[in-house]
N, C-alpha and C positions, 0 to 999 in steps of 0.2 A: 472489307470492314470486319469480317470474322477474325482475320489475322490481327487487326488492330485491337479488337476486343480481347483476344488472347494475350497480347502484349500487356495491355492495361491490367488484366487479371494477374499476370505473373509479377509485374512490377509492384502493384498494390500489395500483393501477398508478401513480396520481399520487404517492402517498407514496414509493414506491420510486424513482421518477424524480427527485423533489425531493431525496431523501436522497443519491443518487449525484451529482446536480448540485452539491449543496453541497460535496462533497468536492473537486470541481474548482474551485469558487468560492473555497473557503478556500485552496487551494493557490496560486491566482493572486493573490487580494487580500491575503492575509496570508502565511503560509508553510505548507509541506506539513505541518509538525508539527500544526497546528490541524485539518487534515482528519481526523485520527484522532478528534477530538471529535464528529464528526457522528453516529456511531451512538449515542453516549451522549445527545446532544441529542434524537435521534429516539425512542429507546426510553424515555427518561424522560418525554417528552411523552406517548407512548402509554400508559405505565404509570400516569401520574398521573390519566388518565381513569378507569382502573379503580378507583383509590383514591377518587376523588370519588364515584363511584356506590356503592362499598362503604360509604361514610359515610352515604349516603342510605338504605341498606337497614336498617331497624329495625322493631321491632314485628312480626316475622314469626311466623307460626304456621300450622300445617297446617289447611287448609280444603278444601272441595270445589271452591272457585272456582279458575279457572285464568286465567293470563295467558300469551298465546302458547300454548306446549305444556307449561308447567310446572305441576304440581299444588300451587303455593304462592301465597299471597296476598302481594303486595308493596305496601307503603304508597303512598299517593297521590303522594308526591314522586317515587318511583321510576317510577310509571306515567307521569308527565309527562316524565321524562328518557328512559325507554325506551318510546316509542310511535312509531308509524309517521311522523306528520308531523315530529317532531323528528329522526328518522333522516335524512330528506331535508334538513332544516335543517343538520344536522352536515356533510353532504356539501357543501352550499353554503358553509358557513363555512370548511370545509377549503380549498376552491378559492379563496375570497376572501382568506383569510389567507396562502396561498402567495404570491399576488401582492403583497399589501400588506406582509407581513412581510419578504419578500425586498427590496423597495424600501426599507423602513425600515432594515433591517440594513445596507444599502449606504451609508446616510448616518450611521450611528452612528460617531462619531470614535474608534473603538477602533484602536489600533496597538500591537502588542506591544513594539516598540522603545522606546516611551515609558514602559513599565512601571517602568523604573529611576528616573525622575524625576517622574512624574505618578501619584500614588496614585489619582486618579479613574479611571485606566485600568482598575482592577479593577472599578469600578462599571460602566464601559462593557462590559467583558467579560461580567459577569453579565447585563447588559441584552441584549447581543448573543445570548447563549445562550437567554435567556428568550424573546425575540422569535421566534427561529427554531424554538423548540419548540412554538409555538402551533398551527401547521398539523397537527403530529403529535398534539397533544392532541385536536383535533376528529376526526381520523381514529380515534383510540382510542375516543372517545365513540361514534362510529358502530358500530364493531366490537363493543364491549362491549354496546351496546344490542341489536344483532342477536343476539348469543349469549344474552343474558338473555331476550329475547323468544321466541327459537326454539331453545331448547336441544336439543329433540328432532331438530331439523334442523341440528345443529351441524356435521355432516360436510359438508353442502352449503354452509353459510356459510363454513366454513374453506377448503373447496375454492375458492370464489369469491375469497376473500382471497388464497390462494396463487397461483392462476392469474393473477390481476391483477398481483401483485407480480412473478411470473416474466415476464410479458409486458412489464412496465415495465423490467425489467433489460435486455431486448433493445432496446426502443424507445429508451431513454436512450443506449445505446451508439451507435445509429445517429445520433441527434441530436447527440451530442458529437463524432462524426466528421465532421459536416457543418456545424455551426454552433457558436456559443459556448454555454457552460453557462447563461447568463441566458435564452436562448431555450428551453432544455430546462425551466427553471423555469416559463416561460410556458406551455409545453405541459402541464406537470403541473397547473397551475392550471386550464387548459382542461378536462382530463379530469375533475377533481372537479366542476366546474360542469356538465359534461354528465351526470355521475352524478346530481347534484341535480335536473336538469331531468327525468330519466327518472321519478323517483318522487315529485317534489314537486308540491304543489298550485299554484294560480295565482300566488300571491305569490312562492313559491320560484322558480318558472319565470321570472317577470319579473325577479327579482333576479339569477338566473343569466344571463339574456340581457343584462342591463345590464352586468355585469362582463365577459362574453364580448365585448361590443362594445368595452369599454374596452381589453381585451387586443389586439384587432384594430387599434384606433386607435394604441396605443403601438407596435405592430409596424410599422405603415405610415408613421406620421408623426413619431414621436419615439423611435426605438430607443436613442438615446444616453442616454435617461432611465434605462434599466435596465442599461447597460453596467457591467461589474465594475470597481470602483474599486480601483486598486493602491496599496499603501502607498508613500508618497513615499520611504521609506527602503530600498526594494528597488533593485537595481542598474539596472534599466531606467529608472525615473524619474530616478535620479541621473545616468545617462549622457545623458539628453535635456535636462538643464538647461544643458549647455555651449553656448557660442555656435556657431551654424551646425549644431547637431544637428538631425536630422530623422527622424521615425518614417516607415518605408516601408510596411510591410504587416503584417497579423496573420493567422496561420493557426491553425486549431483542429483538434484530434483528441481522441479519448477518452484518449490517452496524455499529451498536453501541449498547451500553447499556445505558439506560437513567434512572436516579433515580430522583424522585421528593421529595422535602423536605421543611420543614419550619425551619427558623433559623434567629436569630437577625443579623447574618452575611450577610444576603441577602439584599443588597442595590445597585441597579443597575441603574446608571444614568451616562453613560460615558462622562467625561469631564464637568460635571454639573458646571455651573457658580458659583463662590463664592458669587455672588450677591443674589443667591436664598437661603433663610434662612428657608423656610417652610419645614415641614416633607414630605417625599415621600409617595405615596399611598402604600397600602399593596401589598407585592410581595411574590410569591412562587418561590423557586429556583428549577432548574433542572441541573443535572450534567451529562455530556457525558463521558462515560468510567471513571467515578469517579473523573474527574479532570477539564475538561473544563465546566465552570459554566455560565449559563445564567438564566434569570428570566421570569416569567409570571406576568404581572402587572394588578392589579385590575382596571377596567375601568368603573365601574358603576357610579361614581360621577365625572362629567366633571370638577368641581371646583378643584379637587385634581390633575388634569392632567396639571395644569399650569406650572409645572416644565419642561414640554416638550419644552416650549419656550426658556428655558435656556440651551439647549443642543447644542453643535456645529453642530451636524448632522441635526438640524432643519433649518440650513441656506438655503438649497435648497428649502425648503417649504416656507420659508419667501420670497424667490425670486419668487416662483410660487405658489400662494395661491389658484389656481383652475386648473382644467384640469385633465389629466389622468396620473397615476403613476404606475410604476412597481418597486416592492421592491424585491430584489434578496437575498435569504437566510436570511429571517428575524428572524430566530431562535425563541425566545419567543414572537416576534411580536411587540417589542417596536417601531420600525420604521413604522410599519403599524398603530399603534396608533397615531404617529406624523402626518402621512398623513391624517388620519381621522380627527384629531384635527384641522388641518389647512384647512379642507373643500374640499379636492380634491374629485372630483365627482365619479371617477371610479378608483379603485385600484386593481391591479393584483399582486399576490405574487407567487414566485417560490422558493421552498425549497428543497434542495438536500437530506435532511434527512426526508423522508416521515413519519417515525414513530413519529417524533416530532410534525408534523402538526396534525396527527391523535389524539395524546394524548391531545393537547391543544383544538382542535375542539370538541372532544367527551367528555372530562372530565372537561374541564375548559372553555367551551364555554360561559356560562353566566358570569363567573368571568372576562373574558377578553373582554366582549362586542361583542363577535362573530367575532374577527378579521380574523379568518380563515374560516368563514362560506361560502364564495363564492370566485370565481376567484382565487383559489389556485391550483397551479400545482406542481407536484413532478418532480425533476430533476435538471439539470443545467440551470440557467437562459439564458445563451447564446443560448441554443438550443430551447428555447420557446419564444423568442422575435421575432415576425413577423416583417419583414423588409418592407421598402417603396416599393410599387409596381411601375410598369412602368408608371402608370397613375398619380403618385404623389398625391394619394388620401390623404385627411386630416382626414380620418376616423380611429379610433383606431383599427378597425378590420384589417387594413393594417399595423399595427405595429408602428404607429407614436405616441410616448409618449412625454408628457410635462416634466416628471420627471422620471429618472431611478436612483434608490437609492441602493447602495451596502453597508450595514453596516458590516464592517469587525470586529468590536469590540466584545469582550467577557469580562465577569467580571474577567476572569483569564488573567492577563497581560502577562503571559508566553505563550501567544497564538502563538507559533512558530511551524513550522512543519518540519524543516530540510529537509530530502530527500524526503518527501512526495510530490507526484505530485499534481498540482493544476491548472486545465485548466481554472479557472475563471479569472486569472490575466495575461494572455498572450497577445501578440500583437494582435493576431487574435481575441481574446475575446473582446478587447476594440474596435477594428474595428466594430465588431458586435453590441456592445452596442451603440456606437456613431451613427451607421447607423440606429438604431431603434428609434432615437430621431427625433422630429420635427425639422425643421430648426432653431427654436428659443428655442428648448428644452434644459434642463440642466441635467447633470448627476452629482451625488455626490458619493464619496467613503470616508468612515471614517476608521480610524485605531488608535490603541494605539501608543503612543510614547515610544519606547523601545530603549534607547540609547545603543551603539552609533548608529547614524542614518544610516539606510540601507533600511528598508522596504519602507519608504517614498520616497527615491530617486529612487529606482527601479520602483515603481509604476509610478512616474512621467516620468522617461525615457521610460517606456513602453507606456504610453499615448502619448508621443511625437512621438514615432515610429509609433503608430497607426494613428495619424494625418498625418504623412508623407505618409503612405500607402494610405491614402484617398486624397492625393495631396493637403493637406493643408500646406501652406508655412509659416503661421504665428501662430503657436500654442501658442506662448507667449501672444497673445491677447485674448485667449479664456479660460484661466485658472486662478483660484484664490484659495487661501488656507488660513485657519486660524487655530489657535491652542489654546487649553485650557491647564490646568496644566498637563493633562495626555493623551490627544488625539488630533488628527488632523482631519480636514475635508477638502477635496479637491473637488472643483467643476469645471466643464468644460462644454463648449457649442460647438455646431457645428458651430455657428456663433460667431463673436467677441462680448465680453462683452460690453454692452452699458455704457455710462456715468452714467445713472440712476442706473443701476445694480451695478456698482462699488461703487456708493455712498451708496446704501443700504447695501452692504457688509461691508463697513466701519462703518456705523451706527449700524448694527447688532453686530459687534465686540466691538465697543466702549461702547454701553449700557450694555453689558454683561461682559465687561472687558476681552474679548478674545484678544489674540495677532494676529495681521496680519502677515502673512508669505509672501504672494505674491499676487499682482494684477497688471494688466498692468499699468506701469508708477509709481509704488510704490517707495518711497524713503526709504532708510535704517532706518532713524530715526523714521519712522512711526511704526516700529515693535519692539518687545522685550521691551514693556513698562510696562505691568502689571505683568506678570509671567517671571521675568528676568532670562536669561540664561547667563553664563559667556561669551559666544560668540554667536552671532546670526548665527549659522551654517546653519540654514534652509533658511534664506534669501539668503545667499551666494550660497548654494547648488542649490536652485530653479533657481536663475538667471543664474548660470553657465550652468545648464542642458538645460535651455530654449534658450540659445544662441548657434546657429549652430556652431560657431567657437570654442567655449570652451567646448562643450559637450563631445566630444570623449576623449580629453586629461584628462578631469576630471574623466570620467568613467574608463579609463585605469589606472589612477594613484591612484584611491581611495583605501583605506585600504581593503574594502570588495568588492566582486563582485556584482555590482549593475546594470549590463548591462541588457537590455530588454530580456525577455525570450519569446519563441515561443512554439507552440504546439508540436514541435519536441523535445524540452527539457523543459517541463513545470514545472521545479523545482523553483517556484517563491520564495520560502522561504529558499533557500540554497545560502549562501553568502560567503562561504569560498574560499579564494585564497590560494592555497597551498604554493605559494611563500611568502606569508605574515604571515605564521603560527606564527613565533616568534613575529612579531609586534602585531598581534592580541592577542597573549598570554599576552604580556606586557600591552596592552590597557585594557584588562579585569582584570587587577589587579593580574596577574600571577595565575589565577584560572583555572586550567585545566578542572574542571567540566563544565565550560562554553561550551566547545566543545561537551560534552555529551548532555547537555541540548538543544543545538541547532541542534542536529542530525549530528554533525560533526565527529561522531565516525566511519563513513564509511571507510576512509582509514585505520583506526586501525583494523577494522574487516577484511579488505582485507588482510592486512599483517599477521594477526593471522591465517586465514583460508589457506593462501598460505603455511605458515610454517607447519601447521598440515597436509595439503594435501601432501606436499612433503615428510614429514616423513612417512606417511602411505603408499605412493606409493613406495618410495625408500627403505624402511626398508626391505621388502622381497627381493628386488634386491641385496642389500648388504649382507643380511644374507645368501641367497642361493649362491651368488658368492663366499663367504668364504668357503662354503661346496662344491664348484665346481659343483653345480647343473645347471639346464638349464635356470633358471631365471636370465639372465644376460643382459648386454647392447645389446646383439645380438637380443633381443626382441624389438628393437626400433620400428619396424613397428606396433607391437601390441600396444605399448604405444601411438604412434601417432594416430592410427586409433580410439581407444576407447576414447582418450582425445578429439579429434576433434569432435566425435559424442556427447560427453558431452557438449562441447562449442556450437556446432551448435544447438542442441536441446534446451538448456537453453536460448541462445541468442534469438532464434525465439520465444520461449514461453514468455519470459519477454517482448519483444517488442509487441507481440500481446495483452498481458494482459494490458500493459500500454496504448497502443493506443486505446483499446476498452473501457477504462474507460469513456472517453468523449462520446463515442457513446451510451453506455449502462447506463451512468449517475449514476453508483453505482460500487465502487471497488469490492464489494463482488460478484455482478452479473458478472462483467468482469472476475474475477478469475474463477468462477464456469463455465461460458459458454466456456471460452477458454480452461481450463483444461479438461472439459468433452469432448469438440469437438476434441481436439488433442488426448487425451488418448484413447477414444473409436475408433476413426477413425484409430489411430496407431495400436490399438489392432486388428482391422479388417484387416489392411494391413499386420500385422505380421502373422495372421492365414492363410490368403489367399496366402501369399508367401510360406508357408509350403506346399501348394497344387499345386502351379504353379511354375515350375522351371524357367520360363522366368523372374520371378520377382527376383530371387536369383542371380543377376548378379551385377557387378559394375556399370552398366548403370543406375540402380535405383538412385544412388547417384548423377549422373549428372542431371537426371530429377528432383530430389529433389532440387538441387542447383538452377536450372532454375525457379522452382516453387517459391522458396523463393525470388528470385530476382523479379519475376513478381508480387508476392503479396506485396513486399515492394513498388513497383511502384503504384499499384492500391489502396492500403489501404488508403492513404490520400484522395482519391476521395470518399471512402465509406461514410465519414461523411456527405458530401453534398447530396449524393444520398439517404442514408438511414434515415437521421434525420427526414424527414417529416412523416415517417411511425410510427406506434404504437410500443411500446417497445417489445411486443410479436413478431411482424413481424421482427423487427430489430434483435432480438435474433435468430430467425429462419434463416434469410438471412445470418447473419455472420457465423452461424454454417455451412450452406451449402457451403459458400465460403472457409471455413477452411478444410473441409473434404478431398479434394484432397491432400492438403499439409500434413495433418496428416497421411493420408494413407501411403505415401512414407516415412514419418519419422519413422514409425513402422517397417521398413524392415531391415535397416543396422545393428542394434545391435544384434538381434538373428542370422543374417547371419554370423556375425563375431564370435559369440559363437559357431555356428555349425562348422565353419572352424577350430577353435581352437580345438574343440572336436575330430576332425579327425586326427589332426597332433600333437598338443601340448595341450592335455587336462589339463596338470598341470598348464597352464597359465590362465585358465578360472577364478579362484578366483582373481588372480592379475588383470586381465582385468576388472573384476567387480569393484575392488577397485579403479582402475584408473578412470573409468567412473563416479563412485559415487563421488570421491574426486574432480575431475575437475568440476562436477556439483555443488559442493559447491562454488568454486571460480567463476564460470561463471556468476551467477546472480549479484554478487557484482561488478564484472568487467563490466558487461553490464550497470549497473546504473552509475558507474564512467565514462565510456565512453560517455554515454548519456548526462551526466552533461556538458561535454566539447564539444561534437561533434553532439549530437542529436541521436535520435533513428533510423533515416534512415541509418546512418553509421553503427550502431550496427547490423541491420538486413543484411546489405551487408556483414559484417564480418561473420555473421552466414552462409551465402551462401559460403563464402570463406572457412570456416571450413569444410563444406561438400565436397568442391572440393579437399581439402587436404586429407580428408578421402577417397575419390575416389582413389587417387594415392596410399595410404597406403593399401587399399583393394586389389589393383592389385598386390602388393608385397605379400600379405598374400595368394593370390590364386595361386602363382607360386610354 
């Protein structure tokens, strides 16, 4: 049994590592949208293993004969599937398929851009998902077999599974921070093969050694064979096709992949005035995940930096030519150059992608004039801006800035994020930014104009809501906005704009031929003069949103969802109104690919996974009902129990990960910390419940429900309490806070398996399939609910799922 537990540990560790690696591989090779599909691919593969074995469970009847620890006779077919030699074989096949399926998927010619003109791309997509689900299918076969063979030891089996997965979540974070995701996939393959070697017979061991040797040879002599292939339609490959273009270097982290390159295509000056006719200084490009491109600008010759005066984002510095500034997420440092050019005396930058800062500082420091040499922090700006203290000090140490600058712009105009969370642009974030300004300080935020208008209006509505939370009754007197041919800059003050400031804004726009959008008292004929639009929708939209009487009707009736977002539902870049699908489709020229590009494929994924899950769950029911076997609708308590466990576990996990992103300031850290904490503490709860009968009662589900409710109430307070501490201490404290919750989350599933093993062992594979398939649906459903109601409601529904599981368990125990 110890060898079996070790094999389960290694294979579960491998599966988790491969799953996380695929999210990075999808983000690099395709687009981040497809990374969301990984969990569906993984869980459907795992769940289909339970469905297969459930179909093999027939002709069951009570006898005195046992298999493993269960008092039930299982037909010969199931004996062959669930026996110790095949368990080792499943581990070997899992490891082999991780290697082969990754390589095969890398050469499948699927490219989402071609979906609009190549119908066979849908076939490639299906093949892509099918191939990558195979390793998880073999992992599922191993786990279902172990639970079926040793249902009485299900606590130890489940504990090995969870501890392995928890270890994998940490190991893959380390690997992704040191090397590419393809090597993390190789490591995942290696772990499964090691697990097969531990329990396998001679043939299995020889097979494992053979493929382990192949992995070593690939790693040493032909690593390019497994390198991630990037879609030729992404911005990095397109920039490299120009004459004299050259790729410089690739850097990896768990957060992103960054490629530096030289190319004539690199020309970064967002919204540059058409009045500026001189050449730009030399720039080096860098691409994030092969698509989002920014640049590093040579700053040695100040005379070549005059173009900075002709950018819309320079408006805030023209208004405040001295003082202290904070630049949040400066990327390549262009806005830091602007701040230095205009002579601000002290500049602090906060960059969420710390690897980018290190690259520019360590390898391009002289080239950029040392823009990141000092006063540079890593994380989310809102967490690092000190606020005004009670003494109302005017010292920068107390967080009072003359300028706060947020450059949203990238060279890639398709800079949209769909369902990706973004805590930088919520109501709470803007309250924090505005509170960190001096009374006369100015904040600036710049963005690309991507029609139809939605980002601009949501940002404005969110700022207005932030002002209202600060008890400011006249936000319309504190805001101004201008636009160029492709970008907009919006400025705001804590105090009303003065007559002198308004005149300077008008002069700045007139001299550079930028169009005015809004300032207090502006007339419509003053705008839309230089870069004419068919209708001045920005002037109308700004005036309507800034008017208390017309704001809500406008937000309610607008084609897109542009209402303010909060930390509880921080999807700042998700604008879809399901009720307006047809109108949006028509507005975008009847181009359905628009929905994919903007991340609006979430409802489609939900429908697909629901259909597949229902088929996988109900097929064994229908099949065995026709044969008049035991797997019928009389098994409703089994279905309800294991489905509620899947919903409860995934709802809680998704909420904890999403809410920890702001606290830990890195999505990868949030995933690693939460998964490791939950999985390892759940593993501890599972193994301890096997030794303490007092834990194997339905009462544990009531305790779990109360803990979920309690954690849902205190978690919003953790941000204010833990933010002042170091990142290491924050990780430690949030881990400690999650341990009691995770401990009880690890008990219900093996308890249910143990009960089934004693009475209805033939239902174990089906119960596994139910739990796995519902675990596919639950994360998608959690995000969809959070978009509409917020994460607080989602975690309450997780608690409700555990309460329903409590009543189902009572039925199973009778």
